[in-house]
C-alpha positions as CSV (number, residue, x, y, z in Angstrom):
1,M,29.2,-73.1,33.9
2,G,31.6,-70.6,32.1
3,A,29.5,-71.4,28.7
4,I,26.4,-70.7,30.2
5,L,27.5,-67.5,31.2
6,R,29.2,-66.4,28.4
7,F,25.9,-67.6,26.5
8,S,24.1,-65.6,29.0
9,G,26.2,-62.5,27.8
10,K,25.8,-63.0,24.3
11,M,21.6,-63.2,24.8
12,T,21.4,-59.7,27.1
13,L,23.9,-58.1,24.3
14,T,21.4,-59.6,22.0
15,L,18.6,-58.5,23.4
16,V,19.7,-55.0,24.1
17,L,21.5,-54.4,20.6
18,L,18.3,-55.9,18.5
19,P,15.5,-53.1,19.4
20,L,17.9,-50.0,19.1
21,I,19.0,-51.5,15.5
22,F,15.2,-52.0,14.2
23,S,14.8,-48.8,15.6
24,A,17.3,-47.2,13.5
25,I,15.4,-49.2,10.5
26,L,11.9,-48.3,11.3
27,P,10.8,-45.3,9.1
28,T,10.5,-42.0,10.8
29,P,7.3,-39.7,9.8
30,I,8.0,-37.3,7.5
31,V,7.4,-33.9,9.2
32,S,6.1,-31.2,7.2
33,A,7.8,-27.9,7.5
34,E,4.9,-25.6,6.9
35,T,3.4,-26.6,10.3
36,N,1.2,-23.5,10.4
37,R,-1.2,-24.6,7.6
38,A,-4.4,-26.4,8.0
39,E,-5.9,-28.8,5.5
40,L,-9.4,-28.6,4.6
41,L,-11.3,-30.8,2.1
42,L,-13.7,-29.0,-0.4
43,R,-16.0,-30.1,-3.4
44,F,-17.8,-27.5,-5.7
45,K,-20.8,-28.0,-7.0
46,P,-21.3,-29.5,-10.5
47,G,-21.3,-27.0,-13.1
48,V,-18.7,-24.5,-11.0
49,S,-15.9,-24.4,-13.4
50,R,-12.2,-24.7,-12.1
51,H,-11.3,-21.3,-12.6
52,S,-14.2,-19.7,-10.6
53,G,-13.4,-22.2,-7.8
54,E,-9.5,-21.0,-8.0
55,D,-10.3,-17.3,-7.8
56,L,-12.6,-18.3,-5.1
57,L,-9.6,-20.1,-3.1
58,H,-7.2,-17.1,-4.0
59,S,-9.4,-14.6,-2.6
60,L,-9.5,-16.3,0.8
61,G,-5.9,-17.0,0.9
62,A,-6.1,-20.8,0.5
63,C,-4.4,-22.7,-2.1
64,V,-4.8,-26.6,-3.6
65,V,-1.9,-29.0,-2.5
66,D,-3.9,-32.0,-3.7
67,E,-6.9,-33.4,-5.8
68,I,-8.9,-37.0,-4.9
69,T,-10.2,-37.2,-8.7
70,Q,-12.1,-40.1,-7.8
71,I,-14.5,-38.1,-6.3
72,S,-13.9,-34.6,-7.2
73,V,-12.6,-33.3,-3.9
74,L,-9.8,-30.9,-3.6
75,V,-7.4,-30.5,-0.9
76,I,-6.4,-26.9,0.4
77,S,-4.1,-25.7,2.5
78,V,-5.0,-22.2,4.4
79,P,-3.2,-20.6,6.9
80,D,-4.0,-22.0,10.6
81,Q,-5.5,-18.8,11.8
82,A,-7.5,-18.5,9.1
83,A,-8.6,-22.2,8.8
84,E,-12.5,-21.4,10.5
85,R,-12.9,-18.1,8.7
86,V,-12.2,-19.7,5.4
87,K,-14.1,-22.9,6.7
88,S,-17.2,-20.6,7.1
89,A,-17.1,-18.8,4.2
90,L,-16.9,-21.4,1.5
91,M,-19.7,-23.2,3.7
92,R,-21.7,-20.4,3.0
93,N,-20.5,-19.7,-0.6
94,P,-23.3,-21.6,-2.8
95,M,-20.9,-22.8,-5.3
96,V,-19.6,-25.2,-2.8
97,D,-21.1,-28.4,-2.1
98,F,-19.3,-29.4,1.1
99,V,-16.0,-28.4,3.5
100,E,-14.6,-30.3,5.9
101,E,-11.0,-30.8,8.3
102,N,-9.1,-33.2,6.4
103,R,-8.1,-35.4,9.6
104,L,-7.3,-38.9,10.8
105,I,-10.1,-40.4,12.9
106,A,-9.1,-43.7,14.3
107,P,-12.0,-46.7,14.7
108,S,-13.2,-46.7,17.8
109,Q,-13.4,-50.2,18.0
110,T,-12.5,-54.0,16.5
111,P,-15.3,-55.3,14.0
112,N,-17.5,-57.7,15.3
113,D,-17.0,-59.8,12.1
114,P,-15.4,-63.7,13.9
115,Y,-13.2,-63.4,10.1
116,Y,-12.0,-60.1,10.5
117,S,-8.5,-61.3,11.9
118,R,-8.2,-63.8,8.5
119,Q,-8.7,-60.8,6.2
120,W,-5.4,-59.4,6.5
121,H,-6.0,-56.8,3.6
122,L,-7.8,-53.9,5.6
123,P,-5.0,-53.0,8.0
124,A,-2.4,-53.1,5.3
125,I,-4.4,-50.5,3.4
126,S,-3.7,-46.5,4.4
């Protein structure tokens, strides 16, 4: 009987401590110091020079923070309070192909592919 109590005590301790240990190991999300900035995705029309595009962005108070070169899209940062104004100004500009908010969109449902569970690589793509 004493052995069973010792075992159950150790098991309880393990079950309590194990989640605490693993929660300390999990990476914490990186929080940006600039929480008052919004990001927009932007592509200029073909033929627009980089210099004239950057001049336009600078005049609106935006700055380029990243570039997706494969599809010629710029990630730009603007002050939160000016995001709608900048977005609408860019949408009206003839040099701009498109502009939209940079945000994550969660899938609305699981695909109905019967082999989806075997496609381990799909959730691995971030």
